[in-house]
C-alpha positions as CSV (number, residue, x, y, z in Angstrom):
1,M,0.1,0.0,0.2
2,Q,1.3,3.4,-1.0
3,S,1.9,5.9,1.7
4,T,0.6,9.8,1.6
5,P,3.7,11.9,1.5
6,V,4.0,14.4,4.3
7,R,4.0,18.0,3.6
8,K,5.6,20.5,5.9
9,V,3.2,23.6,6.5
10,I,4.9,26.5,6.8
11,P,2.9,29.2,8.4
12,I,2.3,32.3,6.4
13,V,2.3,34.6,9.6
14,A,6.1,33.5,10.4
15,A,7.1,34.8,6.9
16,L,5.4,38.2,7.2
17,P,7.4,41.5,8.4
18,H,6.3,41.9,12.2
19,G,6.9,43.8,15.2
20,D,8.9,43.2,17.9
21,D,6.0,42.1,20.0
22,G,4.9,39.6,17.3
23,S,2.3,41.6,15.5
24,L,1.7,41.9,11.9
25,Y,2.3,45.8,12.3
26,E,6.0,47.2,13.0
27,A,5.9,49.3,15.8
28,H,6.2,52.9,14.8
29,K,9.4,54.5,15.7
30,K,9.7,58.3,17.0
31,I,12.0,60.4,14.8
32,Y,14.0,63.0,16.3
33,P,15.0,65.6,13.8
34,R,18.0,67.3,14.2
35,S,18.5,71.0,13.8
36,V,19.8,72.0,10.7
37,G,21.2,75.6,9.0
38,G,21.7,76.7,5.8
39,R,20.2,78.0,2.5
40,F,17.5,75.8,1.8
41,A,16.7,75.8,5.5
42,R,16.5,79.8,5.4
43,W,14.0,79.7,2.6
44,R,11.9,77.3,4.8
45,W,11.9,80.2,7.5
46,V,11.4,82.8,4.8
47,F,8.1,80.7,3.8
48,V,7.0,80.0,7.1
49,A,7.1,83.4,8.2
50,L,5.0,84.5,4.8
51,T,2.0,82.0,5.2
52,Q,1.9,82.7,8.7
53,L,1.8,86.7,8.5
54,V,-1.2,86.4,5.8
55,F,-3.0,83.4,7.9
56,Y,-3.0,85.1,11.3
57,G,-3.0,89.1,9.6
58,L,-5.6,88.6,7.4
59,P,-8.8,88.2,9.7
60,W,-7.9,91.4,11.3
61,L,-7.5,93.5,8.3
62,Q,-9.9,96.1,7.9
63,W,-11.7,97.5,4.8
64,G,-13.9,100.4,5.6
65,Q,-16.3,99.5,8.4
66,R,-15.9,95.5,7.6
67,Q,-13.4,92.9,7.9
68,A,-11.3,92.5,4.5
69,V,-11.5,89.1,4.2
70,L,-14.7,87.4,5.5
71,F,-16.5,84.3,4.1
72,D,-20.1,84.9,5.8
73,V,-21.6,81.5,5.3
74,G,-24.9,82.4,6.9
75,A,-25.5,85.7,4.8
76,R,-24.1,83.8,1.7
77,R,-22.1,87.0,1.4
78,F,-18.0,86.3,0.6
79,Y,-16.3,89.8,1.2
80,L,-12.8,89.8,-0.7
81,F,-11.4,93.7,0.2
82,G,-13.5,95.8,-2.0
83,S,-15.6,92.9,-3.8
84,V,-18.6,91.3,-2.7
85,L,-19.4,87.7,-4.2
86,Y,-22.6,85.3,-3.8
87,P,-23.0,81.8,-4.3
88,Q,-23.7,82.9,-8.2
89,D,-20.1,83.6,-8.3
90,F,-19.0,79.9,-7.5
91,I,-17.3,80.1,-11.2
92,Y,-14.7,82.1,-9.5
93,L,-13.9,79.1,-6.9
94,T,-14.2,76.9,-9.7
95,G,-11.5,79.0,-11.4
96,L,-9.1,79.3,-8.8
97,L,-9.0,75.5,-7.8
98,V,-8.3,74.9,-11.5
99,I,-5.4,77.5,-11.5
100,S,-4.6,75.9,-8.0
101,A,-4.4,72.3,-9.3
102,L,-2.3,73.1,-12.6
103,S,0.2,75.3,-10.3
104,L,0.7,71.5,-8.6
105,F,1.4,69.8,-11.9
106,L,3.6,72.8,-13.0
107,F,5.6,72.7,-10.0
108,T,5.8,69.0,-9.5
109,A,6.8,68.3,-13.0
110,V,9.8,71.2,-12.5
111,A,11.1,70.4,-8.8
112,G,9.0,67.5,-7.4
113,R,7.5,68.0,-3.9
114,L,8.5,71.8,-3.7
115,W,5.3,72.6,-2.2
116,C,5.7,69.5,0.6
117,G,9.0,70.9,1.4
118,F,8.6,74.7,2.1
119,A,4.7,75.7,2.2
120,C,2.4,72.9,2.9
121,P,0.5,73.6,6.1
122,Q,1.6,70.3,7.6
123,T,5.3,71.0,7.0
124,V,4.9,74.6,7.9
125,Y,3.2,73.8,11.3
126,T,5.4,70.6,12.2
127,E,8.5,72.9,11.5
128,I,7.1,75.8,14.1
129,F,6.5,72.8,16.6
130,M,9.6,71.4,16.3
131,W,11.1,75.0,16.9
132,I,9.1,75.2,20.4
133,E,10.4,71.4,21.2
134,R,14.0,72.3,20.4
135,K,13.5,75.6,22.6
136,V,11.8,73.6,25.5
137,E,13.9,70.3,25.5
138,G,17.2,70.8,23.0
139,D,18.3,69.6,19.9
140,R,18.3,65.8,18.7
141,G,20.2,64.5,21.5
142,A,19.0,65.8,24.5
143,R,15.5,64.7,23.3
144,M,16.6,61.4,22.9
145,R,18.1,61.0,26.3
146,R,15.5,62.7,28.0
147,D,13.0,60.5,26.4
148,G,14.8,57.4,27.5
149,A,15.5,58.4,31.1
150,P,12.9,57.8,33.9
151,L,10.6,60.3,34.9
152,T,11.7,63.4,36.5
153,L,11.0,66.7,37.7
154,D,12.6,68.3,35.2
155,K,11.3,66.0,32.4
156,L,8.0,66.6,33.4
157,L,8.2,70.1,33.8
158,R,9.6,70.6,30.2
159,K,7.0,68.2,28.5
160,W,3.9,70.3,30.3
161,V,5.6,73.6,29.0
162,K,6.3,72.1,25.5
163,H,2.3,71.1,25.4
164,L,1.3,73.9,26.9
165,L,3.1,76.2,24.4
166,W,1.8,73.8,21.6
167,L,-2.0,73.8,22.7
168,S,-1.9,77.9,22.9
169,L,-0.6,78.2,19.4
170,A,-2.6,75.3,18.0
171,M,-5.9,77.0,19.8
172,W,-4.8,80.6,18.5
173,T,-4.6,78.7,14.7
174,G,-8.1,77.1,15.5
175,F,-9.2,81.0,16.6
176,T,-8.1,82.5,13.4
177,F,-9.5,79.9,10.9
178,V,-12.6,80.4,12.1
179,G,-12.3,84.1,12.2
180,Y,-12.5,84.1,8.6
181,F,-16.1,83.1,8.5
182,T,-17.0,84.8,11.5
183,P,-15.8,88.2,12.5
184,V,-12.8,87.7,14.2
185,R,-13.6,90.7,16.7
186,E,-17.2,89.3,17.3
187,L,-15.5,86.2,18.0
188,G,-13.2,87.3,20.9
189,V,-15.8,89.0,22.2
190,E,-17.7,85.8,22.3
191,F,-14.8,83.7,23.6
192,L,-14.2,86.5,26.5
193,G,-17.7,86.1,27.3
194,L,-17.4,82.6,27.8
195,R,-20.6,81.7,25.7
196,M,-19.2,78.3,24.9
197,G,-22.3,76.9,23.1
198,S,-21.9,78.2,19.6
199,W,-20.5,76.6,16.4
200,E,-17.9,78.9,16.6
201,V,-16.5,77.1,19.6
202,F,-16.6,73.9,18.3
203,W,-14.7,74.5,15.5
204,V,-12.2,76.6,16.9
205,F,-11.3,73.7,19.2
206,F,-11.7,71.1,16.3
207,Y,-9.3,72.9,14.4
208,G,-7.2,73.3,17.4
209,I,-6.6,69.9,18.3
210,A,-6.3,68.7,15.0
211,T,-3.4,70.9,14.3
212,Y,-2.4,69.8,17.8
213,G,-2.2,66.4,16.7
214,N,-1.1,66.6,13.2
215,A,2.0,69.1,13.9
216,G,2.6,67.8,17.1
217,F,2.3,63.8,16.9
218,L,1.5,62.6,13.7
219,R,4.0,64.5,11.8
220,E,5.8,62.3,9.0
221,Q,3.0,60.0,9.2
222,V,0.5,62.8,7.7
223,C,3.3,63.1,4.9
224,K,3.7,59.5,4.3
225,Y,0.2,57.7,4.8
226,M,-2.4,60.3,4.7
227,C,-1.5,62.7,2.1
228,P,-2.5,61.2,-1.2
229,Y,-0.1,63.5,-3.3
230,A,2.7,61.0,-1.9
231,R,1.0,58.2,-3.6
232,F,0.2,60.1,-7.2
233,Q,3.3,62.4,-7.5
234,S,5.2,59.8,-9.2
235,A,2.9,60.3,-12.5
236,M,3.7,63.9,-12.7
237,F,7.7,63.1,-12.5
238,D,10.3,62.1,-15.3
239,R,13.8,61.9,-15.4
240,D,14.0,65.7,-16.2
241,T,12.2,66.8,-13.0
242,L,14.7,68.3,-10.2
243,I,14.6,66.1,-7.1
244,V,17.1,65.7,-4.0
245,S,19.4,63.2,-5.2
246,Y,22.3,61.7,-3.8
247,D,25.2,61.0,-6.1
248,G,26.1,57.6,-5.8
249,E,28.6,57.6,-8.4
250,R,31.0,60.2,-6.5
251,G,29.8,59.1,-2.8
252,E,30.4,55.5,-3.0
253,P,32.0,53.6,-1.4
254,R,31.1,55.4,1.7
255,G,33.3,55.2,4.8
256,A,34.6,57.1,8.0
257,R,38.0,59.3,7.6
258,S,40.0,62.1,9.2
259,R,39.8,65.5,7.8
260,K,43.7,65.3,6.7
261,A,43.1,62.3,5.1
262,D,44.3,62.2,1.2
263,I,40.7,61.2,-0.4
264,S,42.8,60.3,-3.5
265,M,44.9,57.6,-1.5
266,L,41.9,56.2,-0.2
267,A,39.8,53.7,-1.8
268,L,36.8,55.4,-0.8
269,G,34.0,58.0,-2.3
270,S,32.9,61.5,-0.7
271,C,30.6,59.9,1.9
272,V,32.3,60.1,5.2
273,D,28.9,58.0,6.2
274,C,28.3,60.6,9.0
275,T,24.4,59.8,9.0
276,L,23.6,63.4,9.4
277,C,21.5,63.3,6.1
278,V,19.5,60.6,8.2
279,Q,19.3,62.6,11.4
280,V,18.0,65.8,10.0
281,C,15.4,64.0,7.7
282,P,11.9,65.0,9.1
283,T,10.4,61.9,7.8
284,G,13.3,59.4,8.6
285,I,14.2,58.2,5.3
286,D,18.0,57.6,4.2
287,I,18.0,59.8,0.8
288,R,21.5,57.4,-0.1
289,E,18.8,54.7,-1.0
290,G,17.7,56.5,-3.8
291,L,14.3,58.8,-4.6
292,Q,11.3,57.6,-2.1
293,Y,8.0,58.5,-2.1
294,E,8.5,59.4,1.8
295,C,10.6,62.4,0.4
296,I,9.2,65.9,0.8
297,G,11.8,67.6,-1.0
298,C,12.5,70.0,2.2
299,A,16.4,69.5,1.4
300,A,17.3,69.8,4.8
301,C,19.9,66.9,3.5
302,V,21.5,69.1,0.8
303,D,22.3,71.7,3.9
304,V,23.9,69.3,6.0
305,C,25.7,67.2,3.6
306,D,27.2,70.6,1.8
307,T,28.2,71.6,5.7
308,V,30.1,68.2,6.0
309,M,31.7,68.6,2.4
310,D,32.7,71.9,3.8
311,K,34.4,70.9,7.0
312,M,36.1,67.6,4.7
313,A,37.1,70.4,2.2
314,Y,35.4,68.8,-0.6
315,P,33.0,70.1,-3.3
316,R,29.6,70.6,-2.1
317,G,27.0,68.9,-3.8
318,L,27.3,65.4,-2.7
319,I,23.6,65.9,-2.2
320,R,21.6,68.3,-4.4
321,F,19.0,69.2,-6.5
322,T,19.3,67.9,-9.6
323,T,17.9,65.6,-12.3
324,Q,18.1,61.8,-13.1
325,N,19.5,62.3,-16.4
326,A,21.9,65.5,-15.3
327,M,23.3,62.8,-12.8
328,V,23.9,59.9,-15.6
329,G,25.0,62.5,-17.9
330,H,27.4,64.5,-15.6
331,W,25.2,67.7,-16.9
332,S,26.5,71.3,-16.2
333,P,23.8,73.6,-14.1
334,Q,23.3,75.4,-17.8
335,Q,22.5,71.9,-19.6
336,T,20.2,70.8,-16.7
337,W,17.9,73.9,-16.9
338,R,17.7,74.0,-20.4
339,R,16.3,70.5,-20.2
340,V,13.9,71.5,-17.0
341,L,12.6,73.8,-19.7
342,R,11.5,70.9,-21.6
343,P,7.8,71.2,-23.6
344,R,5.7,69.6,-21.2
345,V,7.0,72.7,-18.7
346,L,6.3,75.3,-21.3
347,V,3.0,74.1,-21.9
348,Y,2.0,74.2,-18.4
349,G,3.3,77.5,-17.9
350,A,1.7,78.9,-20.8
351,V,-1.7,77.4,-20.0
352,L,-1.3,78.5,-16.4
353,A,-0.7,82.0,-17.6
354,A,-3.5,82.2,-19.7
355,L,-6.0,80.9,-16.9
356,C,-4.5,83.6,-14.4
357,V,-5.1,86.4,-16.8
358,G,-8.6,85.4,-18.3
359,F,-9.2,84.6,-14.4
360,L,-8.2,88.5,-13.4
361,W,-9.7,89.9,-16.2
362,T,-13.1,88.5,-15.9
363,F,-13.0,89.0,-12.1
364,A,-12.2,92.8,-13.0
365,A,-14.8,93.2,-15.6
366,R,-17.5,91.6,-13.5
367,V,-21.0,93.6,-13.0
368,P,-21.5,94.3,-9.2
369,L,-25.0,93.3,-9.5
370,K,-27.1,90.0,-9.8
371,V,-30.5,89.5,-11.0
372,D,-32.7,86.1,-10.5
373,V,-36.3,86.0,-12.2
374,V,-38.7,83.2,-10.9
375,R,-42.3,83.1,-12.1
376,D,-45.2,83.4,-9.5
377,R,-46.3,80.1,-10.0
378,A,-49.4,81.1,-7.9
379,A,-50.9,83.1,-11.0
380,L,-49.0,82.5,-13.9
381,S,-51.4,84.5,-16.3
382,R,-54.5,86.2,-15.6
383,I,-56.9,88.6,-16.8
384,V,-57.3,91.6,-14.7
385,A,-59.6,94.7,-14.4
386,G,-59.9,96.8,-17.5
387,G,-59.2,93.5,-19.8
388,S,-55.5,93.6,-19.8
389,L,-53.8,90.1,-19.4
390,E,-51.4,90.3,-16.5
391,N,-48.2,88.1,-15.5
392,V,-46.4,88.2,-12.6
393,Y,-42.9,87.6,-11.9
394,R,-40.5,87.8,-8.8
395,L,-37.1,89.2,-9.4
396,Q,-34.4,88.6,-7.0
397,I,-32.0,91.9,-7.1
398,M,-28.4,91.5,-5.0
399,N,-26.4,94.7,-4.9
400,A,-22.7,93.4,-4.6
401,T,-21.5,96.7,-3.9
402,E,-20.6,98.4,-0.4
403,Q,-23.2,101.3,-1.3
404,P,-27.0,101.9,-1.6
405,Q,-28.0,101.5,-5.4
406,R,-31.1,102.2,-6.6
407,Y,-32.2,100.2,-10.0
408,S,-34.8,100.6,-12.6
409,I,-36.6,97.8,-13.9
410,A,-37.4,97.5,-17.6
411,A,-38.9,94.5,-19.7
412,H,-38.8,94.1,-23.4
413,G,-40.2,91.4,-26.1
414,L,-43.9,92.3,-26.9
415,D,-45.4,95.2,-28.4
416,G,-47.4,96.9,-25.6
417,M,-46.3,94.8,-22.7
418,A,-45.7,97.2,-19.8
419,I,-44.9,97.0,-16.2
420,V,-47.5,98.3,-13.7
421,S,-45.5,98.1,-10.4
422,D,-43.0,100.2,-9.1
423,P,-40.1,100.0,-11.6
424,Q,-37.9,101.3,-9.3
425,V,-36.2,99.5,-6.3
426,Q,-33.4,100.5,-3.8
427,V,-31.2,97.9,-2.3
428,G,-28.8,98.4,0.5
429,P,-25.4,97.7,0.4
430,A,-24.3,94.2,0.2
431,E,-28.0,93.1,0.3
432,S,-30.6,91.3,-1.9
433,R,-33.9,92.0,-2.4
434,W,-37.2,90.4,-3.6
435,V,-39.5,92.6,-5.9
436,A,-42.6,91.8,-7.7
437,V,-43.1,92.8,-10.9
438,R,-46.2,93.0,-13.2
439,L,-46.3,92.8,-16.5
440,Q,-49.7,93.8,-18.4
441,M,-50.6,93.9,-22.1
442,R,-54.2,94.3,-23.8
443,A,-55.5,90.6,-24.2
444,G,-55.7,89.8,-28.1
445,T,-52.7,91.7,-28.9
446,A,-50.6,88.6,-29.0
447,A,-50.9,84.9,-30.0
448,P,-51.5,82.3,-27.4
449,G,-48.7,80.7,-26.2
450,S,-45.4,81.3,-24.6
451,H,-43.6,84.6,-25.7
452,A,-39.9,85.4,-24.9
453,I,-39.1,88.4,-23.1
454,E,-36.3,90.1,-21.3
455,F,-36.0,91.9,-17.9
456,T,-33.2,94.5,-17.5
457,V,-32.1,96.0,-14.7
458,V,-29.6,98.9,-14.3
459,D,-28.1,100.8,-11.8
460,A,-28.8,104.9,-11.4
461,S,-25.0,105.5,-13.0
462,G,-26.0,103.1,-15.6
463,Q,-22.7,101.2,-15.7
464,A,-24.2,98.2,-14.1
465,V,-26.5,96.5,-16.5
466,V,-27.7,93.0,-16.4
467,S,-30.5,91.3,-18.4
468,E,-32.3,88.2,-17.7
469,K,-34.6,86.4,-19.7
470,S,-38.3,84.6,-19.2
471,V,-41.3,83.9,-20.8
472,F,-44.8,85.9,-20.9
473,L,-47.9,83.3,-21.0
474,V,-51.0,83.8,-23.0
475,P,-53.5,81.7,-22.4
476,H,-55.7,80.0,-25.3
């Protein structure tokens, strides 16, 4: 009788990567980024200052008797300095989104994740929070030693102060954010009066806690796992995109050596294997392993590597912004930039410039008057005293200026048709008003059916003119 062969079963779980505790997921290792100085670090702080100056300052800027930038969702009005926008102006928001998307495509095609490394809110607030952390707890080595040491009074006080400062900044950020939707001065009075039941208070705490969590704790995990841009950025890269790159041909084989050692007598490359490029990376990657989706293009590794090269008296640029083709072909900066400005980039730039010009022109030429025409469904068409045929309409007239306006209403399209209601209407600054308009004509002067007509609304100066189409119904 033939025996059945015994097969050895290897558990699949044993072959999967797992953490030290035997779980299927590797435990998260806290990253302690080292502080770094240099030209890119200075540019990063320039963008931090610019973005936060705009964000924190705009709500406090006054324009006449109101807040300069205010998105009044309740009243459905959006104030942008001297302009008042209504929901009917949604097309401008669409234009801004299209321009923003195309700008992202252009910047990514030219220099990779430049937005992520210098201007993304996650990067900006993480940079600010890490600056506070360094000021309170010290640089990388001091923080690592303190976190690994037993709890002491000094450790407790430093942690408490750090989190108190983080929470204060986060709550001020939430307060400022809500100040774009509720007048910031009224919001301040509401908080000082301890009226804690409003929706504004909820959103201040919600946005503040989100900032505290993202910039204080999640940090690089937002960039690596939560941000979709990290996943689809490769579709916008090519071999002529400027990215942070390690020159392996020059740097390998890496190894430690004395500053006085003659590199020509050593079988080593320029990389001294100091790992400082890893220590300064906010996402904890090793740029020497090549292009990785976790790299946000902040160039902190470029700054620190240039510092090391200066100390070793080696040429800078072991880690630098360059393209893959330039790295392989040993191109000069001039050759690299000529290929960077390739047809794809030029097309993006031309389309973006055309969209920006068109957007600015249409916004500047917009008429500060909106009109909607709605037929009165309760009385579509009727015979009134005197034998006249009457149609009733409701006109919504929206004044998109900061001054009260008087408008004249006229109707055209049928001979003998006239407005028998008041053709003049007064509308306050940045207000809208519904007006009933009655049109009459002698019965029998028009064939039965639907006839196209047009309402025209003109302001007192004659500069703002809006026409809207409708129909006049003649019953059989």
